[in-house]
N, CA, C and O of each residue as an XYZ file, in Angstrom:
276
protein
N     -13.461     -3.815    -19.460
C     -12.584     -2.391    -19.028
C     -12.519     -2.359    -17.396
O     -13.317     -3.088    -16.807
N     -11.560     -1.507    -16.576
C     -11.878     -1.429    -15.411
C     -13.007     -0.540    -14.739
O     -13.233      0.383    -15.521
N     -13.773     -0.441    -13.666
C     -14.476      0.145    -13.311
C     -13.315      0.553    -11.769
O     -12.181      0.306    -11.358
N     -14.591      1.336    -11.371
C     -13.909      2.612    -10.290
C     -13.488      1.678     -9.636
O     -12.310      1.322     -9.675
N     -14.711      0.929     -8.666
C     -14.083     -0.098     -7.414
C     -12.604     -0.631     -7.828
O     -11.549     -0.177     -7.386
N     -12.733     -1.612     -8.701
C     -11.327     -2.104     -9.192
C     -10.332     -1.691     -8.892
O      -9.506     -2.117     -8.085
N     -10.333     -0.727     -9.592
C      -9.156      0.113     -9.555
C      -8.345      1.331     -7.847
O      -7.190      1.750     -7.777
N      -9.590      1.566     -6.689
C      -9.691      1.960     -5.819
C      -9.591     -0.326     -5.051
O      -9.334     -0.496     -3.859
N      -9.724     -1.021     -5.563
C      -9.093     -1.940     -4.725
C      -7.480     -1.882     -5.048
O      -6.469     -1.345     -4.596
N      -7.826     -2.673     -5.997
C      -6.615     -2.077     -6.578
C      -4.824     -1.315     -5.959
O      -3.643     -1.621     -5.802
N      -6.116      0.185     -5.772
C      -4.874      1.458     -5.151
C      -4.672      1.118     -3.525
O      -3.542      1.120     -3.036
N      -5.932      0.808     -2.684
C      -5.490      0.387     -1.491
C      -4.613     -0.841     -1.121
O      -4.036     -1.196     -0.093
N      -4.752     -1.368     -2.427
C      -3.916     -2.908     -2.287
C      -2.176     -2.840     -2.134
O      -1.305     -3.491     -1.559
N      -2.265     -1.520     -3.104
C      -0.706     -1.119     -3.472
C      -0.295     -0.288     -2.422
O       0.794      0.270     -2.561
N      -1.055     -0.055     -1.217
C      -0.266      0.668     -0.394
C       0.018      0.328      0.646
O       0.482      1.216      1.362
N      -0.112     -1.163      1.294
C       0.597     -1.464      2.303
C       2.072     -1.805      1.387
O       3.040     -1.696      2.139
N       2.560     -2.270     -0.348
C       3.388     -2.678     -0.775
C       4.484     -1.565     -0.770
O       5.631     -1.669     -0.337
N       3.810     -0.334     -1.417
C       4.385      0.829     -0.979
C       5.061      2.134      0.347
O       5.854      3.073      0.274
N       4.406      1.655      1.224
C       4.677      1.872      2.831
C       6.633      1.025      2.994
O       7.695      1.518      3.375
N       6.241     -0.458      2.455
C       7.058     -1.693      2.797
C       8.672     -1.255      1.664
O       9.878     -1.272      1.909
N       7.889     -0.918      0.475
C       9.627     -0.723     -0.567
C      10.042      0.214      0.122
O      11.214      0.081      0.475
N       9.033      2.009      0.780
C       9.911      2.644      1.593
C      10.335      3.023      2.223
O      10.945      4.090      2.294
N       9.970      1.562      3.493
C      11.189      1.436      4.792
C      12.459      0.795      4.134
O      13.567      1.024      4.620
N      12.313      0.006      3.046
C      13.481     -0.960      2.612
C      14.516      0.191      1.988
O      15.738      0.048      1.981
N      13.782      1.408      1.443
C      14.941      2.068      0.990
C      15.196      2.987      1.585
O      15.958      3.726      0.962
N      14.832      3.460      2.871
C      15.143      3.986      4.081
C      16.290      3.228      4.670
O      17.263      3.798      5.164
N      16.149      1.905      4.602
C      17.184      1.340      6.044
C      18.539      0.970      4.972
O      19.369      0.098      5.229
N      18.551      1.816      3.758
C      19.451      1.240      2.049
C      19.799      0.762      1.582
O      20.990      0.531      1.374
N      18.820      0.342      1.150
C      18.317     -1.119      0.151
C      18.178     -0.478     -1.100
O      17.384      0.450     -0.942
N      18.500     -0.521     -2.053
C      18.990     -0.408     -3.475
C      17.136     -0.812     -4.102
O      16.369     -1.751     -3.890
N      17.046      0.512     -4.954
C      15.865      0.697     -5.734
C      15.220     -0.499     -6.094
O      14.201     -0.905     -5.536
N      15.899     -1.170     -7.182
C      15.776     -2.804     -7.076
C      17.209     -3.547     -6.971
O      18.116     -3.076     -7.658
N      17.472     -4.650     -6.177
C      18.209     -5.089     -6.306
C      19.419     -5.842     -7.625
O      19.162     -6.628     -8.537
N      20.525     -5.308     -7.290
C      21.727     -5.934     -8.184
C      21.756     -7.512     -8.791
O      21.970     -8.156     -7.764
N      21.657     -8.496     -9.905
C      21.875     -9.513     -9.515
C      22.795    -10.398     -9.489
O      22.840    -11.390    -10.217
N      23.686    -10.050     -8.535
C      24.667    -10.675     -8.177
C      24.915    -10.440     -6.978
O      25.773    -11.063     -6.351
N      23.968     -9.205     -6.329
C      24.276     -9.083     -4.828
C      22.712    -10.213     -4.180
O      21.566     -9.817     -3.967
N      23.245    -11.569     -4.030
C      21.915    -12.645     -3.389
C      21.204    -11.782     -1.857
O      20.091    -11.388     -1.511
N      22.673    -11.802     -1.243
C      21.392    -11.700     -0.262
C      20.514    -10.320     -0.123
O      19.413    -10.520      0.390
N      20.827     -8.763     -0.532
C      20.022     -7.985     -1.271
C      18.535     -8.301     -1.805
O      17.411     -7.832     -1.630
N      19.322     -9.695     -2.800
C      18.176     -9.879     -4.008
C      17.276    -10.769     -2.411
O      16.244    -10.125     -2.224
N      17.362    -11.725     -1.535
C      16.440    -11.986     -0.793
C      16.188    -11.540      0.013
O      15.379    -12.061      0.781
N      16.747    -10.354      0.256
C      15.697     -9.589      1.933
C      14.718     -8.909      0.640
O      13.516     -8.909      0.908
N      15.006     -8.469     -0.403
C      13.936     -7.280     -1.531
C      12.510     -9.036     -1.545
O      11.366     -8.731     -1.208
N      12.648     -9.911     -1.757
C      11.938    -11.084     -1.879
C      10.768    -11.098     -0.641
O       9.547    -11.003     -0.517
N      11.894    -11.266      0.123
C      11.531    -11.437      1.672
C      10.646    -10.258      1.846
O       9.483    -10.545      2.129
N      10.968     -8.836      1.728
C      10.338     -7.716      2.674
C       9.488     -6.886      0.904
O       9.040     -5.743      0.823
N       9.503     -7.322      0.432
C       8.524     -6.419     -0.582
C       7.980     -7.484     -2.046
O       6.961     -7.307     -2.714
N       8.757     -8.296     -2.183
C       7.394     -9.306     -3.310
C       6.648    -10.082     -2.014
O       5.508    -10.535     -1.904
N       7.483    -10.049     -1.331
C       6.538    -11.604     -0.723
C       4.783    -10.595     -0.477
O       3.835    -11.064     -1.108
N       4.458     -9.097      0.557
C       3.727     -8.412      0.971
C       2.685     -8.293     -0.415
O       1.460     -8.410     -0.394
N       3.705     -7.980     -1.826
C       3.223     -7.203     -3.516
C       2.084     -8.688     -3.288
O       0.858     -8.581     -3.291
N       2.813     -9.964     -3.109
C       1.736    -10.819     -4.260
C       1.329    -11.200     -2.998
O       1.768    -12.343     -2.874
N       0.754    -10.901     -2.016
C      -0.172    -11.018     -0.895
C      -0.896    -10.221     -1.668
O      -1.497    -10.652     -2.651
N      -0.915     -8.701     -1.219
C      -1.656     -7.753     -1.590
C      -2.717     -8.287     -2.467
O      -3.863     -8.720     -2.342
N      -1.587     -8.010     -3.704
C      -2.860     -8.268     -5.176
C      -3.436     -9.542     -5.665
O      -4.181     -9.742     -6.625
N      -2.851    -10.492     -4.659
C      -3.495    -11.715     -4.313
C      -5.017    -11.763     -3.665
O      -6.038    -12.378     -3.973
N      -4.716    -10.921     -2.730
C      -6.279    -10.923     -2.036
C      -6.855     -9.663     -3.019
O      -7.656    -10.094     -3.849
N      -6.656     -8.407     -3.095
C      -7.149     -7.029     -4.433
C      -8.266     -7.992     -5.120
O      -9.472     -8.230     -5.061
N      -6.601     -8.562     -6.096
C      -8.178     -9.501     -7.645
C      -9.133    -10.828     -6.772
O     -10.173    -11.083     -7.379
N      -8.906    -11.763     -5.341
C      -9.749    -12.498     -5.117
C     -10.824    -10.928     -4.698
O     -11.541    -10.656     -5.662
N     -10.974    -10.155     -3.752
C     -11.909     -9.098     -4.339
C     -12.828     -9.020     -4.941
O     -13.994     -9.222     -4.603
N     -12.250     -8.605     -6.264
C     -12.433     -7.772     -7.362
C     -13.344     -9.522     -8.035
O     -14.121     -9.566     -8.989
N     -13.092    -10.206     -7.545
C     -13.917    -11.470     -8.440
C     -14.906    -11.657     -7.359
O     -16.002    -11.669     -7.919
N     -15.066    -11.815     -6.034
C     -15.973    -12.095     -5.532
C     -16.987    -10.622     -5.914
O     -18.101    -10.895     -6.362
N     -16.651     -9.109     -5.757
C     -17.466     -8.375     -5.787
C     -18.184     -8.598     -7.615
O     -18.992     -7.937     -8.267
N     -17.749     -9.286     -7.774
C     -17.840     -8.874     -9.479
C     -19.264    -10.198     -9.708
O     -20.346     -9.773    -10.113
N     -19.106    -11.738     -9.411
C     -19.569    -12.947     -8.922
C     -20.991    -13.066     -7.828
O     -21.731    -14.046     -7.747
N     -21.144    -11.433     -6.834
C     -21.682    -11.810     -6.058
C     -22.907    -11.975     -6.349
O     -23.687    -12.426     -5.510
């Protein structure tokens, strides 16, 4: 069961991703790019999915370090 500390780490890790997604939306990007729109899919992967993977990876690493200290 997730503890409050783990949930707060995940919440903090999601803030930069939500910021990037909000910037993406303000520049005219779709909520989620269509399958047939390759340039928009690549831009979405570069601008939103990349930071998502990085921040969630760091959050999981922080949780593992706190759990096994």
